[in-house]
N, C-alpha and C positions, 0 to 999 in steps of 0.2 A: 504494500500500500504506500503510495506517495503522500507524504505529509506536506502541508502548505508551508511556505516560507514563514508566515506569521506564527503558526503553531510551533514550528521549530525554534524560532527566535525567542518565543515566550518560554519554551522549555529550557534553553540554555541560559536565559537571563535569570531564571529562578534558581539555577544551579550554581551561578557564580561566573567566573571568567570562562568564556565559551570554550576556548581551546582545552582547558582542563577538564571539561565535562563532555566533550564530544570528540571522538576520533573518527576520521573519515574511513569507512570500511573499505577493504579491498574490493574493487569493482569487478563484477562479472563481465562487464564490457570494457574494452580498451579503446579509449578515444585518443585522437591526436588533437591537442589543445594548444592554441597559440595565445600567449599572454603578452599584451602590449604594455610595457612599463615595468622597470625593475626597481620600483620603490617598495615600501613596506607592504602595500596591498597586493601588488603583482607577485612579489617573491613569496609571500605567505600562501597565496592561491596556488602558485606553481609547486611549492614544496608539498603542500597537502595533497594536491592532485597527483604528483609524482609518487608519493608514498602509497597512494591507492592503486598504483599500477598503470596510470595513464602516461602516454607519451606527451611530454610538455616541452615547448619551445618558448623562451622569453626574449622579446625584442625590446631593446632599450635605445632610445635616440641619443642619449649622452654617451660619453666615453667612460662613465662610472655607473655603479649601482647605487641605490639608496634613495633616489628622489630627494624629498625634503628631509630625510635623515642624512645630513651632510656635515661631516666633521672637518674642520680646518686644522691642519697640523703645521703648515707653513704660513708665515716665516718664523714661527715661535721657537724659543730656545728651551733647553732642559727637558725636552719631551713634552712640553705643555701643548694643549690643544683647546679648541673652542668649538662650540656647536653653532653652525650657521642655520641649522634647522632645529629639530626637537631638542629642547633643553633637558627636561626631566621625564622619566618614565614612571608613571604612578602605578600603584600596586594592581590596578585593574588592567594593565597593559599586557595583552598576549605576547608581545615582543619579549617580555621578561621570561616567559616560559621557554621561548627559543633560546634566549641567552643562557639560561640554566642548563638546557639540554646540550648546548654546545660548549659548556664549561667556561663561559665568559664571567669574569669577576664583576659583581655589581657593587657599587659604592652607594650606601644609603645617604640621602640628602635630607637632613632633618628640617622639617617645617617649623619646629619650635624656635621662637625668637629669643636668642640669648645675647645678642649684641644690639647696639643702637641702630636707628634708621635715620635717613636724611631725606629732605624734600626741598624743592625750589619752586615757589609759587609766587607770582606777582612780584618778582624781583627780590624775594626774601628767601634766605636759606634757613630752614628749620630743622633742628635735630631733636630726637627724643630717645630716651632709654626705655627698656621694657617696663611696662606698668605706669609710665608717666603720661601725662596728657600732652596733646599737640597744641601748640600755640599758632594756629593758622592765621594768615594775614587777611582772611575773609571772615565776615561776620556770619556765624551760624546761629540757628535757633537755640534757645537756652538748653533744650533737651539734647542737642547734638554737640554742644560746645566741648572742645577738647578731645572729641572722639577721633580715632584713627580712621583712615580711609577704609580699611578692612571692616571696622565696626560699623561704619556708615553703610557699606555694601551689605552687610548682614542685616541691618535694620530695614533697609529699603529694597532689598533684592532677594537675598537668600531666604530670609524668613518667610516672605510672601510665597515664594516658589515651594518651600518646604511644607507650607500649610495647604497647598493645593492638592486635592485628592487625585491620586493616579500618577504622581511624578515618577514613581518607580517603574510604572508600566509605559511611560511615554515613548521609549525606544522600541517597544515590542508591539504596540498597537498601531495598525495601519491608519486608523482614524481616531485620534485622541478625543477626550471629552470636549464638549463645547467650551468649557472654561479654558482649556489649553488652546483650542483652535482660535479663540478670540485673541490670544496673544499674537497670533500671526498677523492680525489686522493693525497692530500698533508697533511703533518703533521702541527700542529699548529705553530711550529717554522719556517717551510717553508712559511707559510702564512705571518708571521711577517717579514721575510726576503724579501718576495715578495713586501711587503708594504713599504720597505725602512728602516726598523729598523736596527741599527748597532748592532754588537755583544755585545757591552757593554750595550746598551739599553735593549737587550734581556736578558742579565745577570740579570739586575734589574727587568725586567717585570716578569720573571719567579719566583720571590720570593713571589708569592701569590698563590691563589688556582688554577690559570691556570696551574701550574705545578703539580697539585694534581689529575691528571688522569693517570691511568696506571703507567708507570715509567717515566712520564714527557712529556714535550711538543714535544719531538722528536717522541713519540710513539702513540699519539692520533690524530684522524682525526680532521682537522680544521672544518669540517661540524658539529661535535658534539658541538663545541663551538658556532657555528652559531645558532644551534637549541636552545641551552641554552639562548642565547641572545634574540631570538624570544619569548621564554616563559616568559621573564621578561618585555615584552613590556607593557607599561602603569602602571607599578608598582609605587605606590605613598608612600609607607612606609613599615615598618617592625615591627613585634610584637613578644613577647614571652608570653607563658601562665603562669600566676602566679602559682607557685607550681610545674611547670615542663611541658614541651611540651608533654610528653607522656600521660598526663591526657586526651587529646583528644581521644587517642586510648582506654584508660581505660573506658571512658564514652561511647564510641561506643560499646565496648564489653558488658558493663553492660546493654545496651538497647537491646541486642540480646537474652534476656531471657534465659540465661544459655546454649546457643547453642555453645559457644566457649569451645572447649576441648583442654586443655593444655597437655603438655608432650605426644603429639600424632604425632610422625613423620610418614609421609607417605613414605612407602618404595616401593610401586608399584601402578600403575594406569592402569587398563584394560579398554580400550574403546570398547564398543559394539555398535551395530546398534541402540539399544533402550535405552542405558544408559551407566553408568560408574560404575566400582567397584574399590574401593580403598582398599589397604592393609595397615593397620596401625600397626606400631611397638610400642615399649614401654616396660616398666618394667614388665608388666604382659603377655608378649608374643604378638603374632600377632592376629589380627582379621580383618574382612572385613566390609565394609560399601558401600552401593549402592545408586545411585541417578540418576536423569535424566541428569544432567550436572555437570561438575566440573570446577572450576576456580583455576588455579595454579598461585600463586603470589610469590613463592620462587625465590630468585635471580637466574639469568641465570646460573651462575657458580656453583650453588649448585644442579641444576636439574639432574646432572649425578648420584646423590645418589638414584634416583628413577628409577625403572625398568618399562618401558612402553611397554604395549602389546595392539595392535601391535606397532612396533617401530615407533618413530616419523619420520617425513619427513627427508630425508637426509640433506637438508639444515639446518633445525633446529638442528639436531644432531651435525652438524659441528659448528653451532653458539655456542652451549653449550660447545663444546670442545675448541673453539678458542677465544671467547670473554672473556677477562680476567677481574678480579677485580682490584681495586686499594687498595693496602695495606694502612691501616690507623691505627695509634697508637696515643692515646691522654693521656697525663699525667696532673693531676690536683694537684695544690698546694694551700692549705688553708693558708692564712696569717693572722697574728694578726690584721693588719690594712690594709687599702687600701693606703699604703704608697706612691705609685706612684703619687697619686693625689697631694701630697705636692709639687711635682716638676712640676705640671701643665701638667702631661701626662695622657693619656687615658687608659693605661693598655694593649694596643696592641703593637705588634712589628712584623717586618719581619726580618729574619736572613738567613744566608747561613750555619747555624749550623744544627746538627741533630735534634734539637727541631723544626726547621723550623719557624713556626708562633707562636705567643703568643697572647692569647685573655683574656680579662677580663670576666670571666664566670659569675660573679655576677652582671653584669650591669643590672640595673632595680630592684635589690633586696635590701631590707633595711638591715641596720646593719653596724657595724664597721668593722667586718672581711670581707675578700675578698677571691676570688679564681682566681688564674691565671692558665691558661692551656697552655701546648705546644701541637701543632697540627701538626703531621708529616704524610707525604704521601710517597708512593713508597719506594725507597731504604732507605730513612731516617726512615720510619716507621718500616721496617724490622730490621734495626739496633737497634732501641729502643725496639722493641718487643723481640729481642734475649737476652736482658739483664734480669737479675733477678729483682724482684720487687725493692729490695734495690738499685741495680745498676741503674735501670730506674729512680728512684726518684732522685738519686745523679746526674745523667746526666741531668735531667730536671732543677735541681737547678743550676748546673754548667752553662748550657746554658742561663737560665733566668737571672743569675747574670750579664751576659755581657750586657744585655739591661736594667735590673732593679737592679742595685747594691744594696745590703742590704737585698735581699730576703732571703739569707741564715740565717739571724737573725730574720726574720719575719715568716718563715715557721713553721706550726704547724702540719698539717695532709696532707696525700697524698692519691691519688687514681689514677688508670689508667685503660684504656680499649684498648685492642688490638683486632681490628675487624678481623684481620687475624686469630687469635686464637679462634674465635667464630665459632664452627663447622657448624652453620646454616647460617653463613654469608660468611665465608672464605675470608674476606676482606670487604672493603667498596663498593662504587658504581662501576658499570661496566665502562669499558673504551673501546670505539670503535677505533680500530687501523685504519689507512688510508685504505680505500676501503671497510671496513666492514659494514658501514651503507648502502651503495648501494647494497651490496651483501646480507646482512642478514635481514635488517630491515623490508622490506615488508613481508617476511616470518614470522618474529617474531610476527607480529600483527595479523596473521591469526589464527583462531581456527583450531584444528585438530580433526575433528569429533565433539564429544560432550565435548571436552576439550578446554577451553578458557584460555587466559593468560593475566596477568596484572602485573604492577609494574613500577617503575620509568624508567627502561631501555626499557620496552615495549612501554612506552609513548614517549621514545626517548630523555629524558632529565635526564640522570643518575645522582644520587646524590642529588636530591632535593625532599623534601616532597610534594611540590605542584604537582609535576609530578606523585608521587605515589598515592596521593588522587585522582587526576583527572583520572588516569588510571583505578582505581577501579570503579569510577562513570561511565566512558565510557563503561567498559565491562558489568556493570549492565544494562546500557541502551541497549547495543547490545543484551543481552539475553532477555531483556524485550520486544524486537520487534519480537521475534520468534513466 
């Protein structure tokens, strides 16, 4: 008996992390399956399908595997590295199961705050220690005065989502309750206003990753944030892979016995009644490859580079045209020492500057040297990306010096990554505008003939590697039931 995708996903959700509760059984039928994309979702799908006995080929347009799991090791010293993609792997991430299976060392990253934090808002540098109140330069309502940004977000965001019935089922129900569907009709800023947040509270709350979708909280569906919250239910901790998070993808690729073909961009997919034929470009001209099924894991906003015959469904074509990416630009500064620790600070910061957020990229890594990064989204990312390399580095130092004075004397090396300038990404994660989840999401999850789809946006939680890995596992299970 073939079970529905919805029933299957409900079953694995109730059991915990899906890969731990479901193993793809050896198939009685042996299919030739072509996977487009060697990121987390594509490699997870290929690995699971290969273990089940199918013949799998993975085509990757880039000269590397990993997709948006991308670790930078150059030009840093002392074996240090920084993540241009996924920073932390939370305990719900199926990628951690792969890491453990492959014997990769996991470094716990403690969420508990034991050092001070710093912010820069309206031209003022503010620091605070654990348990102390924040002296913000904006006037908050009496009940909010002195609260941290995280506490404000709990009050006006997390608490309201947590009190909505059915949050835990949000990822497993094709059509969520009307209460949740109504969130798709409003932007995230409207949701916060509806919950009673003042404009100054919102000004502070947006100085975090919540403003990192599309062009900010005015442009993204509140339902996208609710789905994100649902996906993190039960998370108990966070990890990094020693040596770089992209090692999970490298290990997956190495176990596919040479079936991963790099520098192989797919330019056309022809869907036939009894199979699929893909046209592959590259330096040596075009050639074709045929299979029984194909799995497309390229980002939604890159799929317009592919010619589909016959054409995709009108709704999917609209989704490809209309669902936009989030521009992301990250700049990394290697420092001689982790000088911020001398002041009892943790190396992170939130700002209203073009650099936006600052992170300690070498948390959990040994050594005296450190790496601070600026992490910009949306218009700020486009501003940083438009600069020359030299100007970008200078802008990062200028912004970081407002929160970590002295960095200009500590800086040694620089690196940056503009995801908008990556032709196979065209930005970072997808952002669903108000109304787009209800309109497009059910269609995005459906196969089109013998062509299946996977990725973090297809899973419905854009921007997170746990969603990408899980989506690949889900589509492998779906094909495994054919």
